[in-house]
N, C-alpha and C positions, 0 to 999 in steps of 0.2 A: 509291495509291488509284486505282480504276478511273475513267476519264474517257471519256465517249462520243466516238467518233471522228467521227460525223456527227450533224447536227442531226436530231432526231426530227420527222417530218412532222406536219402539223396533224391529219390523219385518224388517225394512230396515237396522238397525244396525246389526242384526243377519245374514241377507242375505249377507252383506258385509263381516262380519267376517267368514262366512262359507268357504271362499276361503283361509284362513290362514291355510294351511296344512303343516305338516312336512313330510319329505321324509326319507326313511331308509338310513342308512349310507352305502355307497358303499365300499366294500372291495375286494381285489384281493389276490391271493395266492402268497406267496413269492417263487421265483424260487429256492432258496437255501434250505430252511427248510420247505416249504409248509404250513406255518402258515398264518393266515389271517392278512393282513395289509392294511393301507390306501394307495391308489395309489399315486405315485410320492413322496413317503416318504421312509426313511430308515426303515428297519425291526427292530422292537424293540427286537425281540428274538435273531436273529443271527447277526444283525448290518451291513447287506450288503445293498448296493444300486447300481443298474445298474451293477451288477456282481462284485463289488469290496467291500472290507471291509472299512467302513467309521466310524463306531462306535465300540469302544472296549466294549465288553459285558463280 
């Protein structure tokens, strides 16, 4: 297994970690009740998915 020969400097470590960014959660409007929901999931408010009732709310 490869092992680093020298300790990585603080600036190199921080430069590498600067790429660890989070992105905002993407939401879409439910076509039935117009509330925000995650894409490709059933709506938690009205319980519909793809135009039909799949969860009893």
